[in-house]
C-alpha positions, 0 to 999 in steps of 0.5 A, a space after each residue: 500500500 506504502 509503495 502504491 501511494 508513493 507511486 501516486 505521489 510521484 505521478 501527481 506531484 510536479 517533482 523529479 523524485 522517484 516513487 520508491 523515495 516517496 514510499 521510503 520517506 512514507 514508510 519512515 514516517 509511519 515507523 516514527 509515528 508508531 502506525 507501522 511496528 517495527 516487528 510488523 516489517 522486520 521478517 520482509 525487510 531481512 528478506 530484502 536485505 538477504 536478496 539485495 546483492 542478487 538485485 545488482 546482477 542486472 546492473 553489473 551486466 548492464 555495465 559489462 554490455 556498455 564497457 566499450 561506451 564507458 571505458 573512454 570516460 572511465 577516469 571521469 567516472 572514478 574521479 566523480 565516485 571518489 569525489 562524491 563519496 568523500 563529500 557525502 561522508 563529510 556532510 554526513 559526519 558534520 550532520 552527525 556531529 551537529 546533532 550529537 552537540 545539539 543534544 548534549 546542550 540539552 
């Protein structure tokens, strides 16, 4: 049901946000508001985490098929990957430090 609502939001809201992201946000809100209990989704979430590596196989095969197209830009992709990874780590670290500092004040 949450996935369906995410699809509806994606269809009707003029934002470039995937339906799955809407669904994740709705699920998170439902968990935070105690509308859905963690115990209710535990079994399914464990199953999905266990099969997650299998879900990356089609993407990997797609990359292998596109190797000739990707090869000339490999250095660019590598630099972008490293820079964005470092940026995400830095922003996440600063956000956690901010939240921890704010909690210490309380």
